[in-house]
C-alpha positions as a Markdown table, in Angstrom:
| # | Residue | x | y | z |
|---|---|---|---|---|
| 1 | Met | 48.1 | -83.8 | 25.1 |
| 2 | Arg | 49.2 | -84.3 | 28.8 |
| 3 | Tyr | 46.5 | -84.6 | 31.5 |
| 4 | Thr | 46.8 | -83.8 | 35.2 |
| 5 | Leu | 44.4 | -85.7 | 37.4 |
| 6 | Lys | 43.7 | -85.9 | 41.1 |
| 7 | Leu | 42.0 | -89.0 | 42.6 |
| 8 | Tyr | 40.5 | -88.5 | 46.1 |
| 9 | Val | 40.0 | -91.6 | 48.2 |
| 10 | Ala | 39.2 | -92.4 | 51.8 |
| 11 | Gly | 41.8 | -94.7 | 53.3 |
| 12 | His | 42.4 | -98.2 | 52.1 |
| 13 | Thr | 38.8 | -99.3 | 51.8 |
| 14 | Pro | 37.8 | -101.8 | 49.1 |
| 15 | Asn | 36.3 | -98.9 | 47.1 |
| 16 | Ser | 39.5 | -96.9 | 47.3 |
| 17 | Val | 41.7 | -99.8 | 46.3 |
| 18 | Arg | 39.4 | -100.6 | 43.4 |
| 19 | Ala | 39.3 | -96.9 | 42.3 |
| 20 | Ile | 43.1 | -96.6 | 42.3 |
| 21 | Ser | 43.5 | -99.9 | 40.4 |
| 22 | Ser | 40.8 | -99.0 | 37.8 |
| 23 | Ile | 42.1 | -95.5 | 37.1 |
| 24 | Lys | 45.7 | -96.6 | 36.9 |
| 25 | Arg | 44.8 | -99.4 | 34.5 |
| 26 | Leu | 42.7 | -97.0 | 32.3 |
| 27 | Leu | 45.4 | -94.3 | 32.2 |
| 28 | Glu | 48.2 | -96.7 | 31.3 |
| 29 | Asn | 46.1 | -98.5 | 28.6 |
| 30 | Glu | 44.8 | -95.3 | 27.0 |
| 31 | Phe | 47.4 | -92.6 | 27.7 |
| 32 | His | 50.7 | -94.4 | 27.9 |
| 33 | Gly | 52.3 | -92.1 | 30.5 |
| 34 | Ser | 51.1 | -88.8 | 29.1 |
| 35 | Tyr | 49.4 | -88.0 | 32.3 |
| 36 | Ile | 50.1 | -87.0 | 35.9 |
| 37 | Leu | 48.0 | -88.7 | 38.6 |
| 38 | Glu | 48.0 | -87.6 | 42.2 |
| 39 | Ile | 46.3 | -89.8 | 44.7 |
| 40 | Ile | 45.0 | -87.9 | 47.8 |
| 41 | Asp | 43.7 | -89.7 | 50.9 |
| 42 | Val | 41.1 | -87.4 | 52.4 |
| 43 | Leu | 41.6 | -89.0 | 55.8 |
| 44 | Lys | 45.2 | -87.9 | 55.8 |
| 45 | Asn | 44.8 | -84.6 | 53.9 |
| 46 | Pro | 41.4 | -83.2 | 54.7 |
| 47 | Gln | 42.4 | -79.7 | 53.7 |
| 48 | Gln | 43.0 | -80.8 | 50.1 |
| 49 | Ala | 39.5 | -82.3 | 50.0 |
| 50 | Leu | 38.1 | -79.0 | 51.3 |
| 51 | Asp | 40.0 | -77.0 | 48.7 |
| 52 | Tyr | 38.3 | -79.0 | 45.9 |
| 53 | Glu | 35.0 | -79.4 | 47.7 |
| 54 | Ile | 35.2 | -83.2 | 47.7 |
| 55 | Leu | 31.9 | -84.5 | 49.3 |
| 56 | Ala | 32.2 | -88.1 | 48.3 |
| 57 | Thr | 35.0 | -90.6 | 47.5 |
| 58 | Pro | 36.3 | -91.8 | 45.2 |
| 59 | Thr | 36.3 | -88.6 | 43.1 |
| 60 | Leu | 38.5 | -88.2 | 40.1 |
| 61 | Ile | 39.2 | -84.6 | 38.9 |
| 62 | Arg | 40.9 | -83.6 | 35.6 |
| 63 | Val | 42.7 | -80.5 | 36.7 |
| 64 | Met | 44.6 | -79.8 | 33.4 |
| 65 | Pro | 43.8 | -78.8 | 30.8 |
| 66 | Pro | 41.1 | -76.4 | 32.2 |
| 67 | Pro | 38.3 | -76.3 | 32.9 |
| 68 | Pro | 38.3 | -78.9 | 35.7 |
| 69 | Lys | 36.0 | -81.9 | 35.2 |
| 70 | Arg | 35.1 | -84.6 | 37.8 |
| 71 | Val | 33.7 | -88.1 | 38.0 |
| 72 | Ile | 32.4 | -89.4 | 41.4 |
| 73 | Gly | 31.9 | -93.0 | 42.4 |
| 74 | Asp | 32.7 | -96.1 | 40.4 |
| 75 | Leu | 35.7 | -95.6 | 38.1 |
| 76 | Ser | 35.7 | -99.0 | 36.5 |
| 77 | Asn | 33.5 | -98.0 | 33.6 |
| 78 | Arg | 36.1 | -96.8 | 30.9 |
| 79 | Asp | 33.5 | -94.9 | 28.8 |
| 80 | Lys | 32.0 | -93.1 | 31.8 |
| 81 | Val | 35.4 | -91.9 | 33.0 |
| 82 | Leu | 36.6 | -90.8 | 29.5 |
| 83 | Leu | 33.3 | -89.0 | 28.8 |
| 84 | Gly | 32.8 | -87.5 | 32.2 |
| 85 | Leu | 36.3 | -86.0 | 32.2 |
| 86 | Asp | 36.3 | -85.2 | 28.5 |
| 87 | Leu | 39.5 | -87.2 | 28.0 |
| 88 | Thr | 40.6 | -88.1 | 24.5 |
| 89 | Ala | 42.4 | -91.4 | 24.2 |
| 90 | Glu | 45.4 | -91.6 | 21.9 |
C-alpha cells in the first residue's frame, strides 16, 4: 500500500524541525519509500492550512487512502503515529 501524507509545520522552530525529522525517520524505517510526504509551512502557505482546517502545528494528515486521519503534536512516538493515522507497517 502507498500512503500520501501532509505534514503542517510553522517555520523552522525546534518543534517543526523535530517533527520533520521524526516523521521522515519513521516513514523510511517502516515504509521504505512506499509513501509520499508533503511538508507545508503554514507561515508561507496559510491557505493550505485553512483548506485542511489546521489549528495547531505540527499536524500530520494521512490523505490517501481515504478517509483522512490526523495526528497533532509530538510525532516522535512511533506507536501513536501509526495508530492515530491507521498506518500498517510492512
